[in-house]
C-alpha positions in Angstrom: 0.0 0.0 0.0 1.2 3.5 -0.7 1.1 6.3 1.9 -1.6 8.9 1.4 -1.6 12.5 2.7 -5.1 13.6 3.9 -5.9 17.1 5.0 -8.0 17.0 8.0 -8.2 20.7 9.0 -11.2 22.6 7.7 -10.6 24.7 4.6 -12.1 27.9 3.5 -13.9 28.1 0.2 -11.0 30.1 -1.2 -8.4 27.5 0.0 -10.4 24.7 -1.5 -10.8 26.5 -4.8 -7.0 27.1 -4.9 -6.3 23.4 -4.1 -8.7 22.2 -6.8 -7.3 24.7 -9.4 -3.8 23.5 -8.6 -4.7 19.8 -8.9 -7.1 20.2 -11.8 -5.9 23.1 -14.0 -8.6 22.3 -16.6 -11.4 22.9 -14.1 -12.6 26.5 -14.6 -14.7 28.8 -12.5 -18.4 28.6 -13.5 -19.7 31.5 -15.6 -22.5 32.0 -13.1 -22.3 31.7 -9.3 -24.7 29.3 -7.6 -25.5 30.8 -4.2 -22.4 30.6 -2.0 -21.3 27.2 -3.4 -17.9 26.7 -4.9 -18.9 26.0 -8.5 -16.5 24.7 -11.2 -16.8 23.7 -14.8 -15.0 20.5 -15.7 -13.8 19.8 -19.3 -15.7 16.6 -19.5 -17.8 14.2 -17.4 -14.8 11.9 -17.3 -13.0 14.4 -15.1 -15.6 14.1 -12.3 -14.3 10.9 -10.8 -10.8 12.4 -10.5 -12.1 15.5 -8.7 -14.3 13.6 -6.3 -11.5 11.0 -5.7 -9.1 13.9 -4.9 -11.7 15.4 -2.5 -12.1 12.1 -0.7 -8.6 10.6 -0.7 -6.4 13.7 -0.5 -8.5 16.2 1.3 -10.5 14.0 3.6 -14.0 14.8 2.4 -16.4 12.0 3.3 -19.9 13.3 2.3 -21.0 14.2 -1.2 -23.8 16.7 -1.1 -24.5 17.8 -4.7 -23.4 17.1 -8.2 -25.1 18.6 -11.1 -24.6 18.9 -14.9 -25.8 20.9 -17.8 -25.7 20.0 -21.4 -24.7 23.1 -23.5 -25.5 22.9 -27.2 -25.0 26.6 -27.8 -27.5 29.5 -28.0 -31.1 28.6 -28.5 -33.7 30.4 -30.6 -36.7 31.5 -28.6 -38.9 31.3 -31.7 -41.8 29.0 -31.0 -41.5 29.3 -27.2 -44.0 32.2 -26.9 
């Protein structure tokens, strides 16, 4: 088995954001804030397992509260919606 470093001290949202940006440079801040949550855009759905694995195994998180996704196909015409 390999040794694993786990952060057990509580982190501020800014510290967590900095840690995730360092570990996952392709994760970008979301274009719109969602309440007071730390919200990131991942380059693909495949990146999610790496991020949640890092949160659990390296940072000591043990409870997943919310994961959401949005499909973006580009701008939409409002024609026909009225």
